N, C-alpha and C positions, 0 to 999 in steps of 0.2 A: 248440401252443407258444406262441402268442400269449396265450392265456388264463392260462398259468403266469407269463408276464411281468407280466400286469396283476395277478396275485395278489400277487406280490412287491413291486410298486410301490404297491400300495393302502395308503394311510395314514389311513383314516377311523377306525380304532379306536386310532390312536396317541395321541390326546388323552385318551381314557378311561384308557388304561394309565398315562400321566404322572399323571393325577390319583389314581389307586389308588396308585401309588408315592409320591406326595406326601403323601397321608393316611396311609399306612402309616409313613412317616417321622415325621409329627407324632405318631402314637400311640406309636411306640416312644420318642420323646423325652419325651413325657409320662409313660409308664410309668417310665422311668428317673428322672425328676425326682420321681415320688411314692415310688419306692423309696428314694431318697437322702433324702427328706424324712422318711419313716417311720423310717429307721434313725437319723436325727438325733434325732427326737423320742423314741425308745426309749431312747437314751444320754443324755438330758439329766439333770442332776442332780436336778432337782425337776420335779414335774408342772406343766404350764402350764395355768393356769386363767384364762379371760378375766375371770371375775366377781372373783377375787382381785386381778387386775392393775388393774382399774377402781377397786376400793376403795382400793388402795394409792395410785394417782394421786390420787384425790380427797382422801385424808387428807394427802398431801404438799402439795397446793395449798392446803388449808385451813390447815396448818400453816404454811406460807410467808406466808399473808396475816395471820395473827395476830401474826408476829414481825417484821413490816416497819414 
């Protein structure tokens, strides 16, 4: 009977279980964020291209410098 009480009072694996739950929660949140981000990108009106955005920014800056 004494060994059964020791078994139920044992807390050495509790920390590992808490870390597993914590990391599982982080993974679930990351997957939800990626799913929302993906659906947002698929429904955008135009495709987002970094190269085109950089060219637009450079052209705007050059245009503003010449008209000041």
